[in-house]
C-alpha positions as CSV (number, residue, x, y, z in Angstrom):
1,M,-56.7,-104.5,90.8
2,L,-55.4,-103.7,94.3
3,N,-54.2,-106.5,96.5
4,S,-55.4,-106.7,100.1
5,T,-52.2,-105.1,101.6
6,T,-52.6,-102.1,99.3
7,K,-56.3,-101.8,100.2
8,Q,-55.4,-101.9,103.9
9,L,-52.7,-99.3,103.5
10,I,-55.1,-96.9,101.7
11,F,-57.7,-97.5,104.4
12,D,-55.2,-96.9,107.2
13,M,-54.0,-93.6,105.6
14,A,-57.6,-92.4,105.2
15,S,-58.4,-93.3,108.8
16,D,-55.4,-91.3,110.1
17,H,-56.4,-88.4,107.9
18,N,-59.8,-88.3,109.6
19,T,-58.6,-88.9,113.2
20,L,-59.4,-86.0,115.5
21,T,-56.6,-84.5,117.5
22,H,-56.3,-81.8,120.1
23,K,-53.8,-78.9,120.3
24,Q,-53.5,-76.2,122.8
25,I,-52.2,-72.8,121.6
26,Q,-51.9,-69.3,122.9
27,V,-52.4,-66.4,120.4
28,R,-51.9,-62.7,120.6
29,I,-54.3,-60.7,118.6
30,P,-53.2,-57.1,118.1
31,N,-55.7,-54.2,118.3
32,D,-55.7,-53.9,114.5
33,Y,-57.6,-57.3,114.3
34,H,-60.1,-56.6,117.1
35,Q,-62.9,-56.0,114.5
36,E,-62.0,-59.1,112.5
37,P,-63.5,-62.5,113.2
38,V,-60.2,-64.3,113.6
39,I,-61.3,-67.0,116.0
40,S,-64.7,-67.5,114.2
41,R,-62.8,-68.1,110.9
42,L,-61.0,-71.0,112.6
43,V,-64.4,-72.6,112.9
44,S,-66.2,-71.5,109.7
45,D,-63.3,-71.7,107.3
46,Y,-61.1,-74.5,108.7
47,G,-63.7,-76.7,110.4
48,L,-62.1,-76.6,113.8
49,V,-63.8,-76.9,117.2
50,V,-62.4,-74.0,119.2
51,N,-62.6,-73.8,123.0
52,I,-61.5,-70.5,124.6
53,T,-59.9,-71.7,127.9
54,A,-58.5,-68.3,128.9
55,A,-58.6,-64.7,127.6
56,L,-57.2,-61.3,128.5
57,L,-58.8,-58.3,127.0
58,A,-58.8,-54.6,127.9
59,A,-62.1,-53.1,129.0
60,N,-62.4,-50.8,125.9
61,A,-60.6,-53.3,123.5
62,V,-57.4,-51.1,123.8
63,G,-54.2,-53.0,123.3
64,D,-53.7,-56.6,122.4
65,G,-55.9,-59.5,123.2
66,W,-54.4,-62.8,124.5
67,F,-56.3,-66.1,124.1
68,K,-55.5,-69.6,125.2
69,L,-57.4,-71.9,122.7
70,G,-58.0,-75.6,122.6
71,L,-58.3,-76.7,119.0
72,E,-59.9,-79.9,117.9
73,G,-59.8,-81.2,114.3
74,T,-57.8,-83.4,112.0
75,E,-54.1,-82.8,111.7
76,T,-54.8,-81.1,108.3
77,Q,-57.5,-78.9,109.7
78,I,-55.3,-77.8,112.6
79,Q,-52.3,-77.2,110.4
80,N,-54.4,-75.1,107.9
81,G,-55.8,-73.1,110.8
82,L,-52.3,-72.4,112.2
83,T,-51.1,-71.4,108.7
84,Y,-54.0,-68.9,108.6
85,L,-52.9,-67.4,111.9
86,Q,-49.3,-67.2,110.7
87,N,-50.4,-65.6,107.4
88,L,-52.1,-62.9,109.5
89,E,-48.6,-62.5,111.2
90,L,-50.1,-63.2,114.7
91,Q,-47.9,-64.5,117.5
92,V,-48.8,-68.1,118.2
93,W,-47.4,-70.4,120.9
94,D,-48.3,-74.1,121.0
95,E,-48.3,-76.2,124.1
96,R,-44.7,-77.4,123.6
97,D,-43.5,-73.7,123.5
98,I,-45.5,-72.9,126.6
99,L,-44.1,-75.9,128.6
100,L,-40.6,-74.8,127.7
101,D,-41.0,-71.2,128.8
């Protein structure tokens, strides 16, 4: 049987796991990925809410696309989404990197 302190610790850990957080990133999506639903997969596969706050695209989708994204989700969802972008070998900057540049 669990004592009350252990029950509270388990509840606190579960609550932190479900707490929503926000993260601002910038991502460069090379021309090779223009036909891939990279941003859509952050929503459908990782459960993130994605807000495109800025974007730079060429008129004929020539060259790289640059996106400034606001991500909302749990820490786990955000980390999994960032891992997905890293696995695609995309350049990603988070708000700390942007502030330092």
